[in-house]
Phi, psi and omega in degrees: 000137181249146178211155174269130174225159177250128177250137174260102184242121180053036178083000180247144178275132177234112174269121186230149174261117185226151169286151180304328185269003181292130179288146180300321179302319180290320179294320179300315183283310189274323184266320181267346177074020179260097189268008176291331176284116184263153179239126181232280189280334184056026177231004180079011184270320192275333179085358183298332185265014184296132175230175171255128176243112187052037176088352181258137179290125178222157176274114184288346178279354180254008181238144170278147181303319182299336178288339184271350179300134180087001179247157177271120180253132173237124176258177179301330178294337181260006183285321184295150182292332180201158178305137180082358178250163175249148174285170177305315182291317179298316179296319179296321177298318179294314183297327186254014180052048182277015177212154172235281181285335177088356184296319182277344190304315181302319179293321179293314179300315181294315179298313181294325178301312180291318183295313182290333174296317183276330184227068184292344181250025182298145176285170177302318179296322179291322176298315179297320177296319179297324180281348184295344178273004179237118181270132176232128183260359187250318199271334189081002172074346184297317177297323179292315179296317178297322177296319178299319179295316179297314180299319179300315180297319179295319179294316178298319180294324181282343181277349183277000000 
C-alpha cells in the first residue's frame, strides 16, 4: 500500500509517496534526496544511517518512513549551524583526521552530536562507549576519539 506523508527533515517539509514498508533511511535518500545518511548493514548494527528523531539518535534503517510522520528529523546535512559552516563535531572530525573513506562519518557525527549534547562531561571511557555503536573499517578510531574529545572541550567551553 502506498501513501503520501509529510516528513519534516532539517526544518523543511517533504511530502513523499511511500510504501508502508519503506525504510526511513531509503526515504531520506531516495524521496527527499538527502544522501548524507548512509545505508550499510540495514540491521541497525553499523550506525551509518543514524539520524536525530526529535533530537534522539536513532537508526533510520530500523524505522518505517510512516513512523516518522509528525516528528522532527535531523540528518547530517542539518547538523551545521548554517550553510557553509561546520558544527563543532564536524570541525573536530576534520581537525583530528577522524575520517578516511567517510562512509561512517555521517552516523558518527550525528551520534556524537546527540551524545555530547546530553553528556558534555563524559569521561574518555564513556566517549569510547558512545562511539561503540558506530563501525568504522578505516581509521582505527583514534582520530574519531580525539575529535570527540576536542568537540567535548569546545562544548564545555561554550557552556561557561
